[in-house]
C-alpha positions in Angstrom: 5.9 1.7 -28.9 5.8 3.7 -32.2 5.4 0.3 -34.0 2.1 -0.3 -32.1 0.9 3.2 -33.0 1.4 2.4 -36.7 -0.2 -1.0 -36.3 -3.2 0.4 -34.3 -3.9 4.0 -35.5 -6.9 4.3 -33.0 -4.4 3.8 -30.1 -2.7 6.7 -28.4 -0.8 7.3 -25.2 -2.3 10.0 -23.0 -0.8 11.8 -20.0 -2.0 11.4 -16.4 -4.1 14.6 -16.4 -6.6 13.2 -19.0 -9.9 11.8 -17.7 -10.3 8.0 -17.8 -12.5 6.8 -20.7 -14.1 3.5 -21.6 -11.4 1.2 -23.1 -8.4 2.9 -21.5 -5.6 0.7 -20.3 -4.1 1.3 -16.9 -0.8 -0.5 -16.3 0.2 -1.5 -12.8 -3.1 -0.2 -11.3 -2.9 -0.6 -7.4 -5.9 -2.4 -6.0 -6.4 -2.5 -2.2 -7.4 -5.9 -0.8 -9.1 -5.3 2.5 -8.7 -7.7 5.4 -11.5 -10.3 6.0 -11.7 -9.4 9.7 -10.9 -6.1 11.5 -9.6 -6.7 15.0 -8.3 -3.3 16.0 -8.4 0.4 15.0 -5.2 0.0 12.9 -5.8 -2.1 9.8 -3.3 -3.5 7.4 -4.3 -4.2 3.8 -2.6 -5.9 0.9 -2.0 -3.9 -2.3 -1.8 -5.9 -5.6 -1.0 -4.3 -8.9 -3.0 -5.3 -12.0 -3.0 -4.2 -15.7 -6.6 -3.2 -16.2 -9.1 -1.9 -18.8 -11.7 0.7 -17.9 -15.2 -0.6 -18.5 -18.4 1.2 -17.8 
């Protein structure tokens, strides 16, 4: 990890309490995939994890 910081001086790791900003990377971001049809009051949904970049 330190090697990347030397290679990319504009890159830094922040903690979870910092606000998200344009260009931030989020590893293993959970995304809820809702069902296509709802047949009862109790709904199951799939959760898929993606590595994402914040864009605004």
